[in-house]
Jmol script that loads the backbone (N, CA, C; Angstrom):
load data "model"
ATOM      1  N   MET A   1      72.357 -31.785 120.755  1.00  0.00           N
ATOM      2  CA  MET A   1      73.532 -31.252 120.604  1.00  0.00           C
ATOM      3  C   MET A   1      74.366 -30.982 121.870  1.00  0.00           C
ATOM      4  N   ALA A   2      75.342 -31.459 121.849  1.00  0.00           N
ATOM      5  CA  ALA A   2      76.286 -31.773 122.951  1.00  0.00           C
ATOM      6  C   ALA A   2      76.993 -30.399 123.262  1.00  0.00           C
ATOM      7  N   VAL A   3      77.094 -30.102 124.352  1.00  0.00           N
ATOM      8  CA  VAL A   3      78.043 -28.858 124.811  1.00  0.00           C
ATOM      9  C   VAL A   3      79.176 -29.099 125.290  1.00  0.00           C
ATOM     10  N   ASN A   4      80.207 -28.544 124.895  1.00  0.00           N
ATOM     11  CA  ASN A   4      81.633 -28.770 124.986  1.00  0.00           C
ATOM     12  C   ASN A   4      82.081 -27.947 126.362  1.00  0.00           C
ATOM     13  N   ARG A   5      82.221 -28.479 127.821  1.00  0.00           N
ATOM     14  CA  ARG A   5      82.384 -27.741 128.810  1.00  0.00           C
ATOM     15  C   ARG A   5      83.959 -27.892 129.317  1.00  0.00           C
ATOM     16  N   SER A   6      84.724 -28.635 128.714  1.00  0.00           N
ATOM     17  CA  SER A   6      86.090 -29.043 129.050  1.00  0.00           C
ATOM     18  C   SER A   6      86.740 -27.889 129.574  1.00  0.00           C
ATOM     19  N   ASP A   7      86.609 -26.618 128.960  1.00  0.00           N
ATOM     20  CA  ASP A   7      87.307 -25.416 129.636  1.00  0.00           C
ATOM     21  C   ASP A   7      86.745 -24.814 130.793  1.00  0.00           C
ATOM     22  N   GLU A   8      85.639 -25.085 131.091  1.00  0.00           N
ATOM     23  CA  GLU A   8      85.100 -24.459 132.472  1.00  0.00           C
ATOM     24  C   GLU A   8      85.280 -25.357 133.625  1.00  0.00           C
ATOM     25  N   SER A   9      85.460 -24.572 134.737  1.00  0.00           N
ATOM     26  CA  SER A   9      86.044 -25.052 136.086  1.00  0.00           C
ATOM     27  C   SER A   9      84.887 -25.564 136.746  1.00  0.00           C
ATOM     28  N   CYS A  10      84.909 -26.298 137.590  1.00  0.00           N
ATOM     29  CA  CYS A  10      83.878 -26.747 138.386  1.00  0.00           C
ATOM     30  C   CYS A  10      83.953 -26.110 139.514  1.00  0.00           C
ATOM     31  N   GLU A  11      85.300 -25.254 139.964  1.00  0.00           N
ATOM     32  CA  GLU A  11      85.225 -24.652 141.084  1.00  0.00           C
ATOM     33  C   GLU A  11      84.708 -23.334 141.104  1.00  0.00           C
ATOM     34  N   PRO A  12      83.921 -22.799 142.163  1.00  0.00           N
ATOM     35  CA  PRO A  12      83.519 -21.425 142.347  1.00  0.00           C
ATOM     36  C   PRO A  12      84.652 -20.526 142.025  1.00  0.00           C
ATOM     37  N   ALA A  13      83.946 -19.408 141.524  1.00  0.00           N
ATOM     38  CA  ALA A  13      84.837 -18.419 141.317  1.00  0.00           C
ATOM     39  C   ALA A  13      84.865 -17.325 142.524  1.00  0.00           C
ATOM     40  N   VAL A  14      86.033 -17.452 143.176  1.00  0.00           N
ATOM     41  CA  VAL A  14      86.167 -16.727 144.581  1.00  0.00           C
ATOM     42  C   VAL A  14      87.296 -16.130 144.679  1.00  0.00           C
ATOM     43  N   SER A  15      87.382 -14.703 145.125  1.00  0.00           N
ATOM     44  CA  SER A  15      88.459 -13.904 145.152  1.00  0.00           C
ATOM     45  C   SER A  15      89.110 -14.265 146.303  1.00  0.00           C
ATOM     46  N   SER A  16      90.391 -14.415 146.236  1.00  0.00           N
ATOM     47  CA  SER A  16      91.187 -14.841 147.496  1.00  0.00           C
ATOM     48  C   SER A  16      91.449 -13.727 148.266  1.00  0.00           C
ATOM     49  N   ARG A  17      91.102 -12.528 147.658  1.00  0.00           N
ATOM     50  CA  ARG A  17      91.013 -11.231 148.667  1.00  0.00           C
ATOM     51  C   ARG A  17      89.887 -11.146 149.568  1.00  0.00           C
ATOM     52  N   ARG A  18      88.898 -11.499 148.941  1.00  0.00           N
ATOM     53  CA  ARG A  18      87.502 -11.326 149.744  1.00  0.00           C
ATOM     54  C   ARG A  18      87.372 -12.034 150.938  1.00  0.00           C
ATOM     55  N   ALA A  19      87.254 -11.316 152.053  1.00  0.00           N
ATOM     56  CA  ALA A  19      86.865 -12.150 153.125  1.00  0.00           C
ATOM     57  C   ALA A  19      85.456 -12.765 153.021  1.00  0.00           C
ATOM     58  N   PRO A  20      85.294 -14.182 153.603  1.00  0.00           N
ATOM     59  CA  PRO A  20      84.210 -14.520 153.692  1.00  0.00           C
ATOM     60  C   PRO A  20      82.775 -14.183 154.170  1.00  0.00           C
ATOM     61  N   GLY A  21      82.859 -13.349 154.825  1.00  0.00           N
ATOM     62  CA  GLY A  21      81.576 -12.807 155.793  1.00  0.00           C
ATOM     63  C   GLY A  21      81.761 -12.047 157.029  1.00  0.00           C
ATOM     64  N   PRO A  22      80.677 -11.901 157.714  1.00  0.00           N
ATOM     65  CA  PRO A  22      80.598 -11.100 158.879  1.00  0.00           C
ATOM     66  C   PRO A  22      81.801 -11.509 160.054  1.00  0.00           C
ATOM     67  N   LEU A  23      81.888 -12.967 160.104  1.00  0.00           N
ATOM     68  CA  LEU A  23      82.710 -13.619 161.074  1.00  0.00           C
ATOM     69  C   LEU A  23      84.101 -12.852 160.860  1.00  0.00           C
ATOM     70  N   THR A  24      84.541 -13.075 159.711  1.00  0.00           N
ATOM     71  CA  THR A  24      85.987 -12.561 159.487  1.00  0.00           C
ATOM     72  C   THR A  24      86.168 -10.973 159.765  1.00  0.00           C
ATOM     73  N   ALA A  25      85.049 -10.346 159.216  1.00  0.00           N
ATOM     74  CA  ALA A  25      85.299  -8.766 159.379  1.00  0.00           C
ATOM     75  C   ALA A  25      85.176  -8.495 160.698  1.00  0.00           C
ATOM     76  N   GLU A  26      84.469  -9.467 161.457  1.00  0.00           N
ATOM     77  CA  GLU A  26      84.314  -9.012 162.940  1.00  0.00           C
ATOM     78  C   GLU A  26      85.578  -9.518 163.542  1.00  0.00           C
ATOM     79  N   ARG A  27      86.307 -10.487 163.182  1.00  0.00           N
ATOM     80  CA  ARG A  27      87.596 -10.914 163.840  1.00  0.00           C
ATOM     81  C   ARG A  27      88.696  -9.827 163.432  1.00  0.00           C
ATOM     82  N   VAL A  28      88.648  -9.407 162.348  1.00  0.00           N
ATOM     83  CA  VAL A  28      89.660  -8.414 161.567  1.00  0.00           C
ATOM     84  C   VAL A  28      89.228  -7.128 162.647  1.00  0.00           C
ATOM     85  N   LEU A  29      88.382  -6.745 162.969  1.00  0.00           N
ATOM     86  CA  LEU A  29      88.189  -5.492 163.511  1.00  0.00           C
ATOM     87  C   LEU A  29      88.422  -5.522 165.221  1.00  0.00           C
ATOM     88  N   ARG A  30      87.937  -6.795 165.563  1.00  0.00           N
ATOM     89  CA  ARG A  30      88.133  -7.496 166.991  1.00  0.00           C
ATOM     90  C   ARG A  30      89.831  -7.375 167.114  1.00  0.00           C
ATOM     91  N   ALA A  31      90.602  -7.804 166.418  1.00  0.00           N
ATOM     92  CA  ALA A  31      91.989  -7.787 166.175  1.00  0.00           C
ATOM     93  C   ALA A  31      92.646  -6.479 166.368  1.00  0.00           C
ATOM     94  N   ARG A  32      92.158  -5.516 165.757  1.00  0.00           N
ATOM     95  CA  ARG A  32      92.594  -4.291 165.784  1.00  0.00           C
ATOM     96  C   ARG A  32      92.238  -3.671 167.096  1.00  0.00           C
ATOM     97  N   ILE A  33      91.268  -3.856 167.762  1.00  0.00           N
ATOM     98  CA  ILE A  33      90.995  -2.960 169.065  1.00  0.00           C
ATOM     99  C   ILE A  33      91.867  -3.961 169.941  1.00  0.00           C
ATOM    100  N   ASP A  34      91.980  -5.487 170.091  1.00  0.00           N
ATOM    101  CA  ASP A  34      92.445  -5.927 170.929  1.00  0.00           C
ATOM    102  C   ASP A  34      94.151  -5.782 170.945  1.00  0.00           C
ATOM    103  N   SER A  35      94.521  -5.585 169.816  1.00  0.00           N
ATOM    104  CA  SER A  35      96.180  -5.222 169.424  1.00  0.00           C
ATOM    105  C   SER A  35      96.508  -3.924 170.133  1.00  0.00           C
ATOM    106  N   GLY A  36      95.511  -3.163 170.236  1.00  0.00           N
ATOM    107  CA  GLY A  36      95.822  -1.624 170.608  1.00  0.00           C
ATOM    108  C   GLY A  36      96.108  -0.838 169.505  1.00  0.00           C
ATOM    109  N   GLU A  37      95.917  -1.182 168.397  1.00  0.00           N
ATOM    110  CA  GLU A  37      95.894  -0.406 166.918  1.00  0.00           C
ATOM    111  C   GLU A  37      95.020   0.673 167.003  1.00  0.00           C
ATOM    112  N   TRP A  38      93.733   0.159 167.549  1.00  0.00           N
ATOM    113  CA  TRP A  38      92.717   1.299 167.594  1.00  0.00           C
ATOM    114  C   TRP A  38      92.351   1.188 169.270  1.00  0.00           C
ATOM    115  N   PRO A  39      93.022   2.261 169.895  1.00  0.00           N
ATOM    116  CA  PRO A  39      92.917   2.322 171.486  1.00  0.00           C
ATOM    117  C   PRO A  39      91.418   2.773 171.804  1.00  0.00           C
ATOM    118  N   PRO A  40      91.126   2.949 172.922  1.00  0.00           N
ATOM    119  CA  PRO A  40      90.211   3.336 173.561  1.00  0.00           C
ATOM    120  C   PRO A  40      89.763   4.796 173.044  1.00  0.00           C
ATOM    121  N   GLY A  41      88.580   5.088 172.753  1.00  0.00           N
ATOM    122  CA  GLY A  41      88.508   6.520 172.089  1.00  0.00           C
ATOM    123  C   GLY A  41      88.572   6.671 170.632  1.00  0.00           C
ATOM    124  N   HIS A  42      89.257   5.887 170.037  1.00  0.00           N
ATOM    125  CA  HIS A  42      89.592   5.819 168.637  1.00  0.00           C
ATOM    126  C   HIS A  42      88.527   5.701 167.726  1.00  0.00           C
ATOM    127  N   LYS A  43      88.175   6.632 166.740  1.00  0.00           N
ATOM    128  CA  LYS A  43      87.147   6.809 165.918  1.00  0.00           C
ATOM    129  C   LYS A  43      87.354   5.855 164.857  1.00  0.00           C
ATOM    130  N   LEU A  44      86.398   4.775 164.744  1.00  0.00           N
ATOM    131  CA  LEU A  44      86.837   3.775 163.618  1.00  0.00           C
ATOM    132  C   LEU A  44      86.410   4.470 162.350  1.00  0.00           C
ATOM    133  N   PRO A  45      86.793   4.142 161.138  1.00  0.00           N
ATOM    134  CA  PRO A  45      86.639   4.549 159.765  1.00  0.00           C
ATOM    135  C   PRO A  45      85.200   4.183 159.854  1.00  0.00           C
ATOM    136  N   GLY A  46      84.519   5.055 158.888  1.00  0.00           N
ATOM    137  CA  GLY A  46      83.035   4.784 158.280  1.00  0.00           C
ATOM    138  C   GLY A  46      83.004   3.429 157.581  1.00  0.00           C
ATOM    139  N   GLU A  47      81.481   2.993 157.789  1.00  0.00           N
ATOM    140  CA  GLU A  47      81.085   1.595 157.032  1.00  0.00           C
ATOM    141  C   GLU A  47      81.565   1.567 155.777  1.00  0.00           C
ATOM    142  N   VAL A  48      81.393   2.513 155.065  1.00  0.00           N
ATOM    143  CA  VAL A  48      81.526   2.418 153.574  1.00  0.00           C
ATOM    144  C   VAL A  48      83.093   2.431 153.433  1.00  0.00           C
ATOM    145  N   THR A  49      84.206   3.035 154.156  1.00  0.00           N
ATOM    146  CA  THR A  49      85.554   2.888 154.305  1.00  0.00           C
ATOM    147  C   THR A  49      86.127   1.611 154.806  1.00  0.00           C
ATOM    148  N   LEU A  50      85.364   0.938 155.594  1.00  0.00           N
ATOM    149  CA  LEU A  50      85.680  -0.333 156.061  1.00  0.00           C
ATOM    150  C   LEU A  50      85.289  -1.383 155.093  1.00  0.00           C
ATOM    151  N   ALA A  51      84.221  -1.353 154.360  1.00  0.00           N
ATOM    152  CA  ALA A  51      83.620  -2.161 153.339  1.00  0.00           C
ATOM    153  C   ALA A  51      84.697  -2.336 152.319  1.00  0.00           C
ATOM    154  N   GLN A  52      85.141  -1.216 152.062  1.00  0.00           N
ATOM    155  CA  GLN A  52      86.143  -1.041 150.871  1.00  0.00           C
ATOM    156  C   GLN A  52      87.494  -1.609 151.174  1.00  0.00           C
ATOM    157  N   THR A  53      88.031  -1.363 152.403  1.00  0.00           N
ATOM    158  CA  THR A  53      89.226  -1.635 152.801  1.00  0.00           C
ATOM    159  C   THR A  53      89.358  -3.113 153.039  1.00  0.00           C
ATOM    160  N   TYR A  54      88.148  -3.729 153.515  1.00  0.00           N
ATOM    161  CA  TYR A  54      88.038  -5.378 153.724  1.00  0.00           C
ATOM    162  C   TYR A  54      87.393  -6.168 152.411  1.00  0.00           C
ATOM    163  N   ASP A  55      87.021  -5.465 151.433  1.00  0.00           N
ATOM    164  CA  ASP A  55      86.366  -5.883 150.195  1.00  0.00           C
ATOM    165  C   ASP A  55      85.201  -6.845 150.680  1.00  0.00           C
ATOM    166  N   VAL A  56      84.389  -6.214 151.668  1.00  0.00           N
ATOM    167  CA  VAL A  56      83.225  -6.922 151.863  1.00  0.00           C
ATOM    168  C   VAL A  56      82.052  -5.969 151.524  1.00  0.00           C
ATOM    169  N   ALA A  57      80.588  -6.464 151.804  1.00  0.00           N
ATOM    170  CA  ALA A  57      79.652  -5.491 151.419  1.00  0.00           C
ATOM    171  C   ALA A  57      79.286  -4.761 152.915  1.00  0.00           C
ATOM    172  N   ARG A  58      78.844  -3.604 152.853  1.00  0.00           N
ATOM    173  CA  ARG A  58      78.342  -2.778 153.772  1.00  0.00           C
ATOM    174  C   ARG A  58      77.647  -3.565 154.819  1.00  0.00           C
ATOM    175  N   GLY A  59      76.595  -4.237 154.444  1.00  0.00           N
ATOM    176  CA  GLY A  59      75.871  -5.060 155.527  1.00  0.00           C
ATOM    177  C   GLY A  59      76.630  -5.937 156.394  1.00  0.00           C
ATOM    178  N   THR A  60      77.778  -6.437 155.618  1.00  0.00           N
ATOM    179  CA  THR A  60      78.576  -7.337 156.429  1.00  0.00           C
ATOM    180  C   THR A  60      79.515  -6.647 157.518  1.00  0.00           C
ATOM    181  N   VAL A  61      79.731  -5.148 157.065  1.00  0.00           N
ATOM    182  CA  VAL A  61      80.614  -4.338 158.085  1.00  0.00           C
ATOM    183  C   VAL A  61      79.492  -4.165 159.254  1.00  0.00           C
ATOM    184  N   ARG A  62      78.157  -3.723 158.871  1.00  0.00           N
ATOM    185  CA  ARG A  62      77.253  -3.467 159.883  1.00  0.00           C
ATOM    186  C   ARG A  62      76.971  -4.649 160.858  1.00  0.00           C
ATOM    187  N   ALA A  63      76.884  -5.959 160.293  1.00  0.00           N
ATOM    188  CA  ALA A  63      76.806  -7.153 161.275  1.00  0.00           C
ATOM    189  C   ALA A  63      77.871  -7.388 161.884  1.00  0.00           C
ATOM    190  N   ALA A  64      79.017  -6.922 161.500  1.00  0.00           N
ATOM    191  CA  ALA A  64      80.304  -7.105 162.487  1.00  0.00           C
ATOM    192  C   ALA A  64      80.400  -5.824 163.633  1.00  0.00           C
ATOM    193  N   LEU A  65      79.985  -4.698 163.412  1.00  0.00           N
ATOM    194  CA  LEU A  65      79.983  -3.516 164.144  1.00  0.00           C
ATOM    195  C   LEU A  65      78.744  -4.104 165.225  1.00  0.00           C
ATOM    196  N   ASP A  66      77.606  -4.772 164.832  1.00  0.00           N
ATOM    197  CA  ASP A  66      76.461  -4.776 165.588  1.00  0.00           C
ATOM    198  C   ASP A  66      77.081  -5.809 166.853  1.00  0.00           C
ATOM    199  N   VAL A  67      77.721  -6.901 166.241  1.00  0.00           N
ATOM    200  CA  VAL A  67      78.595  -7.946 167.378  1.00  0.00           C
ATOM    201  C   VAL A  67      79.395  -6.984 168.409  1.00  0.00           C
ATOM    202  N   LEU A  68      80.125  -6.360 167.917  1.00  0.00           N
ATOM    203  CA  LEU A  68      81.281  -5.731 168.641  1.00  0.00           C
ATOM    204  C   LEU A  68      80.476  -4.712 169.359  1.00  0.00           C
ATOM    205  N   ARG A  69      79.275  -4.040 169.114  1.00  0.00           N
ATOM    206  CA  ARG A  69      78.526  -3.299 170.321  1.00  0.00           C
ATOM    207  C   ARG A  69      78.081  -4.105 171.014  1.00  0.00           C
ATOM    208  N   ALA A  70      77.368  -5.212 170.744  1.00  0.00           N
ATOM    209  CA  ALA A  70      76.717  -6.130 171.951  1.00  0.00           C
ATOM    210  C   ALA A  70      77.726  -6.419 172.819  1.00  0.00           C
ATOM    211  N   GLU A  71      78.944  -6.550 172.390  1.00  0.00           N
ATOM    212  CA  GLU A  71      80.178  -7.069 173.251  1.00  0.00           C
ATOM    213  C   GLU A  71      80.558  -5.955 174.136  1.00  0.00           C
ATOM    214  N   GLY A  72      80.222  -4.812 173.891  1.00  0.00           N
ATOM    215  CA  GLY A  72      80.704  -3.539 174.507  1.00  0.00           C
ATOM    216  C   GLY A  72      82.028  -3.187 173.964  1.00  0.00           C
ATOM    217  N   ARG A  73      82.529  -3.446 172.967  1.00  0.00           N
ATOM    218  CA  ARG A  73      83.870  -3.073 172.487  1.00  0.00           C
ATOM    219  C   ARG A  73      83.802  -1.757 171.764  1.00  0.00           C
ATOM    220  N   VAL A  74      82.435  -1.323 171.181  1.00  0.00           N
ATOM    221  CA  VAL A  74      82.441  -0.252 170.280  1.00  0.00           C
ATOM    222  C   VAL A  74      81.183   0.460 171.008  1.00  0.00           C
ATOM    223  N   VAL A  75      80.917   1.567 170.659  1.00  0.00           N
ATOM    224  CA  VAL A  75      80.018   2.388 170.747  1.00  0.00           C
ATOM    225  C   VAL A  75      79.611   3.197 169.539  1.00  0.00           C
ATOM    226  N   THR A  76      78.221   3.451 169.062  1.00  0.00           N
ATOM    227  CA  THR A  76      78.105   4.323 168.098  1.00  0.00           C
ATOM    228  C   THR A  76      77.249   5.423 168.386  1.00  0.00           C
ATOM    229  N   PHE A  77      77.683   6.573 167.918  1.00  0.00           N
ATOM    230  CA  PHE A  77      76.769   7.779 168.107  1.00  0.00           C
ATOM    231  C   PHE A  77      76.220   8.477 166.794  1.00  0.00           C
ATOM    232  N   THR A  78      75.070   8.639 166.811  1.00  0.00           N
ATOM    233  CA  THR A  78      74.400   9.039 165.446  1.00  0.00           C
ATOM    234  C   THR A  78      75.015  10.276 164.974  1.00  0.00           C
ATOM    235  N   GLY A  79      75.595  10.369 163.693  1.00  0.00           N
ATOM    236  CA  GLY A  79      76.164  11.374 163.403  1.00  0.00           C
ATOM    237  C   GLY A  79      77.592  11.796 163.706  1.00  0.00           C
ATOM    238  N   ARG A  80      78.190  10.999 164.779  1.00  0.00           N
ATOM    239  CA  ARG A  80      79.461  11.368 165.149  1.00  0.00           C
ATOM    240  C   ARG A  80      80.534   9.945 164.605  1.00  0.00           C
ATOM    241  N   GLY A  81      79.827   8.853 164.721  1.00  0.00           N
ATOM    242  CA  GLY A  81      80.779   7.852 164.392  1.00  0.00           C
ATOM    243  C   GLY A  81      80.637   6.614 165.373  1.00  0.00           C
ATOM    244  N   THR A  82      81.830   5.496 165.187  1.00  0.00           N
ATOM    245  CA  THR A  82      81.719   4.479 166.129  1.00  0.00           C
ATOM    246  C   THR A  82      83.152   4.702 166.811  1.00  0.00           C
ATOM    247  N   PHE A  83      83.314   4.278 167.989  1.00  0.00           N
ATOM    248  CA  PHE A  83      84.458   4.624 168.922  1.00  0.00           C
ATOM    249  C   PHE A  83      84.481   3.440 169.615  1.00  0.00           C
ATOM    250  N   VAL A  84      86.025   3.146 169.821  1.00  0.00           N
ATOM    251  CA  VAL A  84      86.497   2.041 170.737  1.00  0.00           C
ATOM    252  C   VAL A  84      86.037   2.351 172.041  1.00  0.00           C
ATOM    253  N   THR A  85      85.520   1.424 172.954  1.00  0.00           N
ATOM    254  CA  THR A  85      85.105   1.917 174.321  1.00  0.00           C
ATOM    255  C   THR A  85      86.289   1.682 175.143  1.00  0.00           C
ATOM    256  N   PRO A  86      86.220   2.422 176.435  1.00  0.00           N
ATOM    257  CA  PRO A  86      87.328   1.980 177.219  1.00  0.00           C
ATOM    258  C   PRO A  86      87.180   0.688 177.885  1.00  0.00           C
ATOM    259  N   GLY A  87      88.206   0.141 178.218  1.00  0.00           N
ATOM    260  CA  GLY A  87      88.416  -1.276 178.783  1.00  0.00           C
ATOM    261  C   GLY A  87      88.274  -2.291 177.659  1.00  0.00           C
ATOM    262  N   SER A  88      88.456  -1.926 176.380  1.00  0.00           N
ATOM    263  CA  SER A  88      88.257  -2.961 175.243  1.00  0.00           C
ATOM    264  C   SER A  88      89.508  -3.643 174.973  1.00  0.00           C
ATOM    265  N   GLU A  89      90.623  -3.209 175.358  1.00  0.00           N
ATOM    266  CA  GLU A  89      91.957  -3.722 174.996  1.00  0.00           C
ATOM    267  C   GLU A  89      92.187  -4.885 175.803  1.00  0.00           C
TER     268      GLU A  89
END
end "model"
wireframe off; spacefill off
backbone 0.3
color backbone group
């Protein structure tokens, strides 16, 4: 029995709003810091809020924040949040 697939697209279903992954999330967060929109001392929104804002998984946000922490652009204090470090602009 032949299956008619003429109405199915071969293109993957990808939302144009969804960032492709941690590199894009990382770039967006870095841009907000570099532009001064988030100045030194600014408390970043929580991981869940960032994930919802940029339509990515929480793990993607965590990976992006890990890179920014390694670069010294942000610092995280348990129970207090993540903050932009001085000299990050």
